[in-house]
C-alpha positions, 0 to 999 in steps of 0.5 A: 558568087554571091549565093556563096557570100550570103551563105557565109554571112548567115551561119554560125553567130561567130565573129564576122571575117575580115574580108581579104583580097583575093589571091592574084590581085597583086598589091604591093607596097609603092614608095612614093615620091612627089614634085615637092619631095615629101615622100609616103608609101602606099599599097596599090595593085598593079592595076591602080598602077598601069591607070595611073602611069599609062604603062603596059603589064609589060613594062611593069614586068621589068620592075619586079625583083624577081624576074632578072631584067638587063638595065633599061631606060623606056620612055613611054606617054605619061612615063619612064621607067628605070631599071638601073641596078637597084634601082626599079621606078617609073617616073611621071610630071608629077611624082615618082614610083618604086617598089618599097624596099628595105635596101640600103643603096635604095634608102640612100638613092630616096634620100638624094631625090628628096634633097635634090627635088628640094634643092631644086624647089626651092631654088625655083621659089626663091628665082620666082620670089626674086622676079616678083620683087623685080617686078613691083621695083619697076611698078613704083619707076616711071616713065616711058623708059621703064614701061618699054623695059617693063613691056620688053622684059613681059614679051621675053619672059612670056617668049622663054616660057612657052619655049621651056615651061618647067624652066625659070627666066630670072639669072641663075641656074636653070631648074631641070623639069621634074622627070630630068631631076628624077632621071638624074638621081637614078642615074647618079645612084647608077654609077656611084654604085658601080664607081664604088664595086669598080674601086672595090675591086680595083683595090682587091684585085692588083696587090692579088695579081702582083703577089700570084706574080711573085707565088703561085700558089693554089691559095691565090690563084683561087682568089685570081679567078674570084675577082675575074669571075666578078670583074667580068660581071660588073664589066657586063653591067657596066657595058649594058647601062652604057649601051642604055644610055647610048641608044637614048642618045642616038635616037630622039624620038625616044629622048622626045617621049620623055619631055612628060612636063611639055606633054602634059602642058602642051596637051593642058593647053589643048585642053584649055583652047575648047573650054567651049566646047560641050563636056560630051565633045570634049570626052570625044576628043580626049577618048580619041587622042588617048587611042591615038598612034605614037607615031601621030604623037611624035608628029605632034611633039618635037620638043627640043631634046638638047637639055635632055641630051646634054644630061645623057652626055654627062653621064655618058661620059662618067659611066664610060670612065668606069668602063675604061677602068674596068677594061685596064684591069682586063687588060692587067689581068690578061697580062698576068696570065700570060705572064703566069703561063710564061712563068710556066713554061719556064718551070716546065722546061726546067723540069725537061732539061733535067729529066734529060740529064738524068736519062743521060747519066742513066745511062752512063751509069748503066754503061758503069754496070755492063763493065762492072758486070763484065770484071763479075763473071766467072771468067779467069784472066790475068787481071785478078792476079795483078796487084791490088793497085792494078784493081784500083787503077781499074775502077777508077778509070771506069769511075772517070770514064763513065764521069767523062762521058757525062760531061761529054753529053752534057756539053754537047747538049749545050753545044746543040742549045738544047740545054741551057747554060 
């Protein structure tokens, strides 16, 4: 390789070509949203992302837009992999990474994510400022009672800080950790997208089904067929998202794995406790900890998953409501199909009855033709020499007899419930 590079640069004397990335390096454009709400675009390779997030290559394949993977939420040691509908993102304790896309749904999601992070960041800063002002106000007061109150508040604040490092201790709305804010934005965007598609399908499905029941035509049947295909597709997507959230709610270990901020703070505290050790020992310790099994990490890190469980339950109820709408629509489609089948069966029965009546009329008409044929034979009988009135009597009697036989056949069929009234 070195010889080839030297030979390529020494000959010709022409302008030097700009070195191009090797084919297969896998450079892609990523959109990065930091914990402050700022976004930037980076062009990095797959291996850089793997080192940056600690994810294996198989987890990055889930985010490949060229591959078809079902909806999934994967909690890993240093990141959360989210693949929900149009959202394909990697969430860490400090930033959110997603493949750059001009999809309007992705652009709207990024804007909502930035707004959510910025608003909560401002709220957290405001709460910290209020706490500092209260501390200064208490510091200006004197007396043993105020000293006791300050001491108790300091102890309570330290205890709550150890339990939830990213949560404010001032009275007010509880601020979620960064990874949970990002996860909430992803779930909200996915639920909003599915709910919008469901409402659009409802607006098209119910009028089309009602029109089909009043008028069965090829055009209406084709419309209902397309609507049913879309209904099956959306129902499968919603069901997969619901199953993924339900799987997380059923497994506390998976939820505990998603507490990235607490794991990061815990690792920082462990490293800070060993600041007096030599750098060589610290590097050896860090390398040994990274090579530990995930099961050992579970035994040493067990956060309270109630906060994440409440978040997932809220969106589980929302996605379950969307699934219920689709289930009701599916039942309405099945009821319409049953109604159409009943109407077609009734039409088929009417056609069969008409066929029976026409067959009976044809049989009786043939009987009349036989009578006419008998009179048309070249045989001389006394009736031929009778007056004209006898001819008309014979003709009317033949026709009347055929009609009487037809009415008798129809009446017998109705009596036997073979023909409808």
